[in-house]
C-alpha positions in Angstrom: 125.3 125.0 162.0 125.6 122.0 164.2 128.8 123.3 165.7 127.1 126.6 166.4 124.1 124.9 168.1 126.6 122.7 170.1 128.4 125.8 171.3 125.2 127.6 172.3 124.0 124.5 174.2 127.3 124.1 176.0 127.4 127.8 176.9 123.9 127.7 178.4 124.6 124.5 180.4 127.8 126.1 181.7 126.0 129.3 182.7 123.2 127.3 184.4 125.7 125.1 186.3 127.8 128.2 187.4 124.6 130.0 188.6 123.6 127.0 190.6 127.1 126.7 192.2 127.0 130.4 193.2 123.5 129.9 194.7 124.8 127.0 196.8 127.7 129.1 198.1 125.5 132.1 198.7 123.2 129.9 200.8 126.1 128.5 202.8 127.3 132.1 203.5 123.8 133.2 204.5 123.6 130.2 206.9 126.7 131.6 208.6 125.8 135.3 208.4 122.1 135.4 209.1 120.5 132.0 209.9 117.4 133.7 211.3 116.5 135.3 207.9 117.4 132.0 206.1 115.0 130.2 208.5 112.2 132.6 207.6 112.8 132.2 203.9 112.9 128.4 204.1 109.9 128.0 206.4 107.8 130.2 204.1 108.8 128.3 200.9 107.7 124.8 202.0 104.8 123.3 203.8 105.5 121.3 206.9 105.2 118.7 208.3 106.1 116.2 205.6 105.2 112.6 206.4 106.7 110.4 203.7 107.4 106.7 204.5 109.6 106.2 201.4 111.1 108.0 198.4 108.0 107.5 196.2 105.7 109.2 198.7 108.3 112.0 199.0 108.4 112.5 195.2 104.6 112.9 195.3 104.8 115.4 198.1 107.5 117.4 196.3 105.4 117.5 193.1 102.4 118.7 195.2 104.5 121.6 196.6 105.9 122.5 193.2 109.5 121.2 193.6 111.7 118.6 192.1 112.4 115.9 194.7 116.1 116.8 195.0 115.3 120.5 195.3 112.9 119.9 198.2 115.5 117.5 199.8 118.1 120.3 199.6 115.8 122.7 201.4 115.0 120.2 204.2 118.8 119.5 204.6 119.5 123.2 204.9 116.5 123.8 207.2 117.8 121.0 209.5 121.2 122.8 209.7 119.5 126.1 210.5 117.6 124.4 213.4 121.0 123.2 214.7 122.6 126.6 214.5 123.4 128.2 217.9 121.8 131.5 216.8 118.5 130.0 215.8 115.8 130.8 218.4 112.9 128.4 217.7 111.0 126.5 220.3 111.6 122.7 220.3 114.2 123.2 217.5 116.1 120.0 218.4 112.8 118.0 218.2 112.1 119.6 214.8 115.6 118.7 213.5 115.3 115.1 214.8 112.1 114.6 212.8 113.6 116.1 209.7 116.7 113.9 210.0 114.5 110.8 210.3 112.6 111.9 207.1 115.8 112.6 205.2 117.1 109.2 206.2 113.9 107.5 204.9 114.2 109.2 201.5 118.0 108.9 201.0 118.8 107.6 197.5 122.6 107.7 197.2 125.8 107.9 199.2 125.7 111.7 199.2 122.2 111.8 200.8 123.3 109.2 203.4 126.5 111.1 204.1 124.5 114.3 204.7 122.2 112.5 207.1 125.1 111.2 209.2 126.7 114.7 209.3 123.3 116.0 210.5 123.1 113.3 213.1 126.6 114.2 214.4 125.6 117.9 214.6 122.4 117.0 216.4 123.9 114.9 219.1 126.8 117.3 219.6 124.5 120.3 219.9 121.6 118.7 221.9 123.5 116.4 224.2 127.1 117.6 224.0 128.1 113.9 223.3 131.1 114.9 221.2 132.5 111.3 221.0 129.4 109.9 219.5 129.1 113.0 217.2 132.6 112.3 215.9 131.6 108.7 215.1 128.7 110.0 212.9 130.9 112.5 211.1 133.5 109.7 210.4 130.7 107.5 209.1 129.7 110.4 206.9 133.3 110.7 205.5 133.3 106.9 204.7 130.1 107.2 202.7 131.2 110.4 201.0 131.5 110.1 197.2 134.3 112.4 195.9 132.1 114.3 193.4 133.2 117.6 191.9 129.9 119.3 192.5 129.7 122.5 194.6 127.2 120.8 197.0 129.6 117.9 197.7 132.5 120.3 198.3 130.4 122.4 200.7 129.5 119.2 202.6 133.1 118.3 202.7 133.9 121.7 204.2 131.2 121.3 206.8 132.3 117.8 207.9 136.0 118.7 208.3 135.2 122.0 210.0 133.0 120.2 212.6 135.4 117.3 213.1 138.2 119.7 213.7 136.2 121.6 216.3 135.0 118.4 218.0 138.5 116.8 218.3 139.8 120.1 219.7 137.1 120.2 222.3 138.1 116.7 223.6 141.8 117.6 223.5 142.6 115.4 220.5 144.9 117.9 218.9 146.5 115.9 216.1 143.3 114.8 214.4 141.8 118.3 215.0 144.7 119.9 213.1 144.4 117.4 210.3 140.7 118.0 209.8 141.1 121.8 210.0 143.8 121.7 207.3 141.5 119.6 205.1 138.8 122.2 205.8 141.2 124.9 204.6 142.1 123.0 201.5 138.5 122.3 200.6 137.6 126.0 201.0 140.5 127.0 198.7 139.0 124.6 196.1 135.8 126.6 196.0 137.8 129.9 195.5 135.4 131.9 197.7 137.0 134.6 199.9 134.3 134.2 202.6 134.7 130.5 203.1 138.5 130.7 202.9 138.5 133.5 205.5 136.5 131.3 207.8 138.8 128.3 207.3 141.9 130.5 208.0 140.1 131.8 211.1 139.4 128.3 212.4 143.1 127.4 212.0 144.1 130.6 213.8 141.7 129.6 216.7 143.3 126.2 216.9 146.9 127.5 217.0 145.8 130.0 219.6 144.6 127.2 221.8 147.9 125.4 221.3 149.8 128.5 222.5 151.4 129.0 219.1 150.3 132.7 219.0 152.5 133.8 216.1 151.1 131.1 213.8 147.6 132.0 215.0 148.2 135.6 214.1 149.5 134.5 210.7 146.2 132.8 209.9 144.1 135.6 211.4 146.0 138.1 209.2 145.1 136.2 206.1 141.5 135.8 207.2 141.3 139.6 207.9 142.8 140.4 204.5 140.1 138.3 202.8 137.3 139.6 205.0 138.2 143.2 203.9 137.0 142.1 200.4 133.6 141.0 201.7 130.9 143.1 203.3 129.9 140.5 205.8 129.4 141.9 209.4 129.3 138.6 211.2 132.6 137.4 209.7 134.3 140.6 210.7 132.8 140.6 214.2 133.9 137.0 214.7 137.4 137.8 213.6 137.6 140.7 216.1 136.5 138.3 218.9 139.2 135.8 217.9 141.8 138.5 217.7 140.8 139.6 221.2 141.5 136.1 222.5 144.9 136.1 220.9 145.8 139.5 222.4 144.5 138.3 225.7 146.9 135.3 225.6 149.7 137.6 224.5 148.9 139.7 227.6 148.3 142.8 225.4 145.4 143.8 227.7 144.5 147.1 226.0 144.3 145.6 222.5 142.3 142.6 223.8 139.7 144.9 225.4 139.4 147.1 222.3 138.8 144.1 220.0 136.4 142.4 222.4 134.4 145.6 222.9 134.2 146.3 219.2 133.1 142.7 218.5 130.5 142.9 221.3 128.9 146.0 219.8 128.9 144.3 216.3 127.3 141.1 217.7 124.7 143.2 219.6 123.6 144.8 216.3 123.3 141.3 214.8 121.3 140.0 217.8 123.8 137.2 218.5 123.7 137.0 222.3 125.8 133.8 222.4 128.8 135.5 220.6 128.2 138.7 222.6 128.5 136.5 225.7 131.9 135.2 224.5 133.1 138.9 224.2 132.1 139.5 227.8 134.0 136.4 228.8 137.1 137.6 227.1 136.9 140.9 228.8 136.3 139.2 232.1 139.4 137.0 231.6 141.5 140.1 230.8 140.6 141.6 234.2 141.0 138.2 235.9 144.5 137.8 234.6 145.4 141.2 236.1 143.9 140.2 239.5 140.9 142.6 239.0 138.4 140.0 240.2 135.5 142.4 240.9 135.5 143.7 237.3 135.9 140.1 236.1 132.8 139.0 238.1 130.8 141.9 236.6 131.6 140.8 233.0 130.9 137.1 233.8 127.5 138.0 235.2 126.7 140.0 232.1 127.8 137.0 230.0 125.6 134.7 232.1 122.5 136.9 231.5 123.1 136.8 227.7 123.5 133.0 227.8 120.2 132.7 229.7 118.5 134.7 226.9 120.1 132.5 224.2 119.3 129.3 226.2 122.8 128.0 225.7 123.3 125.5 228.5 126.9 124.7 227.8 127.8 128.4 227.9 125.9 128.8 231.1 127.8 126.0 232.7 131.1 127.4 231.6 130.2 130.8 233.0 129.2 129.2 236.3 132.6 127.6 236.3 134.3 131.0 235.6 132.2 132.7 238.3 133.2 130.0 240.8 136.9 130.6 240.0 136.5 134.4 240.3 134.7 134.2 243.6 137.3 131.8 244.9 140.2 134.1 244.1 138.1 137.1 245.4 138.0 135.5 248.8 134.5 134.1 248.8 135.0 130.3 248.6 131.5 129.4 249.8 129.9 131.4 247.0 132.4 129.9 244.6 131.2 126.4 245.5 127.6 127.3 244.9 128.4 128.3 241.3 130.7 125.3 240.8 128.0 122.9 241.9 125.6 124.6 239.4 128.2 124.1 236.7 128.7 120.5 237.6 125.0 119.8 237.4 124.8 121.1 233.9 128.0 119.4 232.7 126.6 116.1 234.1 123.3 116.6 232.4 125.1 117.3 229.1 127.6 114.5 229.7 130.4 116.9 229.1 133.3 114.9 230.6 136.0 117.1 229.1 134.6 120.1 230.9 133.8 118.1 234.1 137.5 117.3 234.6 138.4 121.0 235.2 135.2 121.7 237.2 135.8 118.8 239.5 139.5 119.9 240.0 138.4 123.4 240.9 135.8 122.1 243.4 138.6 120.0 245.0 140.9 123.0 245.1 138.2 125.2 246.7 137.3 122.4 249.2 140.9 122.0 250.3 141.1 125.8 250.9 138.0 125.4 253.1 139.6 122.3 254.8 136.6 120.3 253.6 138.7 117.2 253.0 135.9 114.7 252.4 134.5 117.0 249.6 138.0 117.5 248.2 138.6 113.7 248.2 135.3 113.0 246.5 135.8 115.5 243.6 139.5 114.8 243.1 138.5 111.1 242.6 135.8 112.1 240.1 138.3 114.4 238.3 140.9 111.6 238.1 138.4 109.1 236.7 137.4 111.5 233.9 141.0 112.5 233.2 142.0 108.9 232.9 139.1 108.2 230.5 140.1 111.2 228.4 143.9 110.5 228.6 144.6 113.9 230.1 148.1 113.5 231.7 148.5 116.9 233.4 145.0 116.8 234.8 145.6 113.3 236.3 148.7 114.7 238.1 146.7 117.6 239.5 143.8 115.3 240.6 146.3 113.0 242.4 148.0 116.0 244.1 144.6 117.2 245.4 143.6 113.7 246.6 146.9 113.3 248.4 146.3 116.6 250.3 142.7 115.6 251.1 143.7 112.1 252.4 146.4 113.7 254.6 143.7 116.1 255.9 141.5 113.1 256.7 144.5 111.4 258.3 144.2 108.4 256.0 147.9 108.1 255.5 148.0 104.7 254.0 145.8 105.7 251.0 147.7 109.0 250.8 151.0 107.1 250.3 149.3 104.9 247.6 148.2 108.1 245.8 151.7 109.5 246.1 153.2 106.3 244.5 150.8 106.7 241.6 151.7 110.4 241.3 155.5 109.5 241.2 154.9 106.9 238.6 152.8 109.2 236.5 155.5 111.9 236.7 158.1 109.4 235.6 156.2 108.4 232.5 155.1 111.6 230.8 153.3 111.2 227.4 155.2 112.1 224.3 154.0 115.5 223.1 154.5 115.8 219.4 154.6 119.5 218.6 152.7 120.3 215.5 155.0 123.2 214.5 158.2 124.7 215.7 157.7 127.6 218.1 158.1 131.1 216.7 160.6 133.6 217.9 159.6 136.9 219.4 160.6 138.8 216.3 158.2 136.6 214.2 155.4 137.3 216.7 156.0 141.0 216.4 156.0 140.7 212.6 152.6 139.0 212.6 151.2 141.6 215.0 152.4 144.3 212.6 150.9 142.5 209.6 147.5 142.3 211.5 147.7 146.1 212.1 148.7 146.8 208.5 145.8 144.6 207.2 143.4 146.4 209.4 144.7 149.8 208.3 144.3 148.8 204.6 140.8 147.6 205.3 139.9 150.9 207.0 141.5 152.9 204.2 139.4 151.0 201.6 136.3 151.6 203.6 137.2 155.3 203.9 137.9 155.6 200.2 134.5 154.1 199.5 132.9 156.4 202.0 134.6 159.5 200.5 133.4 158.6 197.0 129.9 158.0 198.3 130.1 161.2 200.4 130.9 163.3 197.3 127.9 162.0 195.4 125.7 162.4 198.5 127.0 165.9 199.1 126.2 167.1 195.6 122.8 165.4 195.8 122.1 166.7 199.3 123.0 170.3 198.3 120.6 170.2 195.3 117.9 168.6 197.4 118.5 171.0 200.3 118.0 174.0 198.0 114.8 172.6 196.6 113.6 171.4 200.0 114.3 174.8 201.5 112.1 176.5 198.9 109.4 173.9 199.5 109.9 174.0 203.3 109.5 177.8 203.3 106.3 177.6 201.4 105.0 174.8 203.6 106.0 176.7 206.7 103.9 179.6 205.7 101.0 177.4 204.9 101.4 175.4 208.1 101.5 178.6 210.2 98.3 179.8 208.6 96.6 176.4 209.1 97.8 176.2 212.7 96.3 179.6 213.5 93.0 178.5 211.8 93.1 175.2 213.7 93.7 176.9 217.1 90.7 179.2 216.4 88.6 176.3 215.3 89.4 174.4 218.5 88.5 177.3 220.6 85.2 177.8 218.8 84.4 174.1 218.8 83.5 174.1 222.4 81.2 177.1 222.1 77.4 177.2 221.5 77.1 178.5 217.9 74.5 181.3 218.3 75.7 182.9 221.5 79.4 182.0 221.2 79.4 180.9 224.9 80.9 177.5 226.1 78.4 174.7 225.5 77.9 171.0 226.0 81.3 170.1 224.3 83.1 172.2 226.8 81.3 170.4 229.6 82.4 167.0 228.3 86.0 168.2 227.9 86.2 169.3 231.5 84.5 166.1 232.8 87.1 164.0 231.0 90.0 166.0 232.6 91.9 164.6 235.6 90.5 167.0 238.2 86.8 166.1 238.7 84.2 168.6 240.0 82.4 168.1 243.3 78.9 168.7 241.9 77.1 168.9 238.5 74.1 171.2 238.5 71.6 171.7 235.6 70.0 175.1 236.2 66.7 175.9 234.5 65.5 179.5 234.3 62.1 178.0 233.6 60.2 181.1 232.5 63.0 182.0 230.1 63.3 178.7 228.2 61.4 180.1 225.2 62.8 183.7 225.3 64.8 183.2 222.2 61.4 182.9 220.4 59.5 185.6 222.4 62.4 188.2 222.6 64.3 187.3 219.5 67.8 185.9 219.3 69.7 189.2 219.8 68.0 190.4 222.9 67.9 186.9 224.4 71.7 186.5 223.8 72.5 189.7 225.7 70.4 188.6 228.7 71.9 185.1 228.7 75.5 186.5 228.5 74.7 188.7 231.6 73.5 185.7 233.6 76.4 183.6 232.3 79.0 186.1 233.4 77.4 186.4 236.9 77.4 182.6 237.3 81.0 182.4 236.1 82.3 185.1 238.4 80.4 183.8 241.4 81.5 180.2 241.2 84.9 180.6 239.5 84.3 177.3 237.7 82.9 175.8 234.6 79.6 177.3 233.4 78.1 176.0 230.2 75.1 177.1 228.1 73.0 174.1 227.0 70.2 176.2 225.3 68.4 179.5 226.1 67.5 179.5 229.8 69.4 176.2 230.6 72.9 176.3 232.2 75.2 173.5 233.3 77.5 174.1 236.2 80.6 172.1 237.2 81.1 173.1 240.9 84.7 172.5 242.3 84.1 173.8 245.8 82.8 172.2 248.9 79.1 173.0 249.5 75.7 171.4 250.0 72.8 171.1 247.5 70.5 173.5 249.4 73.4 176.1 249.7 74.2 175.7 246.0 70.5 176.2 245.2 70.2 179.4 247.3 73.3 180.8 245.8 71.9 180.4 242.3 68.7 182.1 243.3 70.6 185.1 244.6 72.6 185.3 241.4 69.5 185.3 239.2 67.8 187.8 241.5 70.8 190.1 241.1 70.3 190.1 237.4 66.7 191.5 237.7 65.3 188.5 236.0 61.8 187.4 236.9 61.6 183.7 236.6 61.2 180.5 238.7 64.3 178.4 238.8 64.6 174.6 238.9 67.8 172.6 239.5 68.9 169.0 239.1 72.0 168.4 241.2 74.4 165.5 241.2 77.2 165.1 243.8 80.2 163.4 242.3 81.4 160.7 241.9 78.2 159.0 240.8 79.4 155.6 242.0 81.6 154.8 245.0 83.8 152.5 243.0 86.1 154.9 241.1 87.4 152.1 238.8 84.0 152.1 237.0 84.1 154.7 234.3 80.9 156.6 233.6 80.7 158.8 230.4 80.0 162.5 230.4 76.8 161.7 228.4 75.5 159.6 231.2 76.3 162.3 233.8 74.4 164.8 231.7 71.4 162.4 231.2 71.3 161.8 235.0 71.3 165.6 235.7 68.4 165.9 233.2 66.5 163.2 235.0 66.9 165.1 238.3 65.9 168.4 236.7 62.8 166.8 235.2 61.8 165.7 238.7 62.3 169.3 240.0 60.2 170.7 237.1 57.4 168.2 238.0 56.9 170.0 241.4 55.4 173.0 239.6 56.1 176.7 239.1 54.6 178.0 242.4 58.1 178.4 243.8 61.7 177.5 243.1 62.6 173.8 243.4 65.7 171.6 243.3 66.2 167.8 243.3 69.5 166.1 244.2 70.1 162.5 243.2 72.9 160.5 244.9 73.6 156.7 244.5 74.1 154.7 247.7 77.3 152.7 248.3 75.6 149.4 247.4 74.0 150.7 244.2 75.0 148.6 241.2 76.6 150.2 238.1 73.6 148.9 236.0 71.4 151.9 237.2 73.5 154.1 234.9 73.2 151.8 231.8 71.0 152.2 228.7 68.0 153.0 228.7 69.1 155.5 231.3 65.7 156.9 232.4 64.2 153.5 232.9 67.1 152.3 235.1 67.2 155.5 237.1 63.4 155.3 237.8 63.8 151.7 238.9 66.7 152.8 241.1 64.5 155.4 242.7 61.7 152.9 243.3 64.1 150.3 244.8 65.8 152.8 247.1 69.1 152.6 245.3 69.2 156.4 244.8 69.0 158.9 247.6 66.7 161.9 246.8 67.0 165.3 248.5 64.6 168.2 247.6 63.1 171.3 249.0 59.7 170.1 247.8 57.4 167.2 248.6 59.0 164.0 247.5 55.7 162.3 247.1 54.8 164.7 244.4 57.8 164.0 242.3 57.1 162.7 238.8 59.8 161.1 236.7 60.2 161.1 233.0 59.1 158.0 231.1 61.9 156.4 229.2 59.6 156.1 226.2 57.0 158.8 226.0 54.4 156.6 224.2 54.5 153.9 226.8 53.2 153.9 230.4 55.3 151.2 232.1 54.4 150.2 235.6 57.7 149.4 237.3 
């Protein structure tokens, strides 16, 4: 029984440990593939900021947030790395990472924690200040503190350290230590037995050998990385491999293949929203054109890359692109423009303290200045290039700087210094540094073999993808056929129903603007027309005053017939919108140029032609109501104002026909058309803000009260 319990306990512990290891590896892969999503997950799972002065306070904070102290520490370590990732777009991310590093340093309990903190410090100073030498010191300190534990976390940290050290040494042209760390990186990845991490390590070595000019060996590592990536459905890994292969084929002068890989990688990075990597693709394509002397095309790609770098706020990439643009414009016959870009590049490199990049930029400035015969400028920058080249032990660059300085001094006719420089140049040429080749160069046949292996690996990967797609397609085809048949039956039924409903809806829309009893266009039709783009010149509210109660005295049927007769006459005469508000009351939208008195007389003639005995009254509004067209007035307010004018006309009596026209003066405020409308309109009349025109006696006009039960003296 005890043996059984021991076996069960051991099995559960092993399963838990294995699951944790897989989680750590999955997080590392996610950090590489999609740091933005990982950032969202981390930032939503913890509460920041965390201010803990020591480990005890940190433990209390962890407990308050529902975590074990080590679990919270792991999340903060990972979050710091996310902040320092080139793809992360968060404001003040370097400030956030600096605060987290300080917190993690305060709560470090063991060598592993301290090692992690030093690795983060190295990453921070390398990313934020491009101080690669200091960054290397922090990583080396991290290695010294590193405790060789066999946990997955410690192995992942080892991978991160060696990967970054390999990259940093390569950037400052220290090839031997770079190669050593990249090999250690590869060995550590194989220890974890994860295809993704191994593929990344192989790719890193391929990139290193490509920079060394050992293209066959580079292709060998890329071939292995490509083979492993075919087993993983990771889009960023595959896109990154395409970019690196594009660089190899560029260096092999296989221009077509380089452009194909770079273009495919660019499209993949665009889908992943990784502007920095997309910029690198554009730079590769630019260099392909530059190597063929196609400088205009190269400039176009460099400018596209520059725009992408501005979006990703990558200052180092911007500086490199300025350098590339300077070179392109120089070779394209525009040295003055080239210098402008090179000076921009210099300013950024100086700000970032990137001496290794400054060497080449200073050399190019000196070269352009010599071509322009600006010898003082050439002398100045060749001296600066020489100083940095000496500091970085770059032999070939020292020779080039001395050559440019010699030419500049001869141009300045400072022959004594020129001879001194030539002596240094001769001495430097006589004592070349020993170049220990890391590997023997490959023959052309080996290079061809590696290229064929790359192509074969790609074809196998494509075949696997096609086989998977074919299997899925078969299932989808059967499913789609069944669904199509069912959906066709359903769609046919829905189509018939929709057709019927559309017909009913169209009819309902047509009827919705009509007055329900007579079936003639009513108030809703008026508001629809007034909301349209083309506005009428006048609104006229026409009252056939003696017929206002005819629907009661004549009956609905007889009254409807007489109303339709008048309606048709008005419509045919004005050829514009005529609307029935209620029996005996019509609303006209007049789109022609006329005057209020002419409009009134015309309406009188129309009613007379219908043999209708009635006095008529009209309220007329010229449009727009306000001179300022930016102020919008609702159709409801237009109608209310027309009612106000008509009420004034009705107040003059029935002894003859009357009209009243209201027009706001240019200085009238918009407030006269606000609620309560009749009160503000009456105030507007009394204060002379509204112009009144009538065929009656203005002094006899009586306006409606805004509240019938109140007699307000305004």
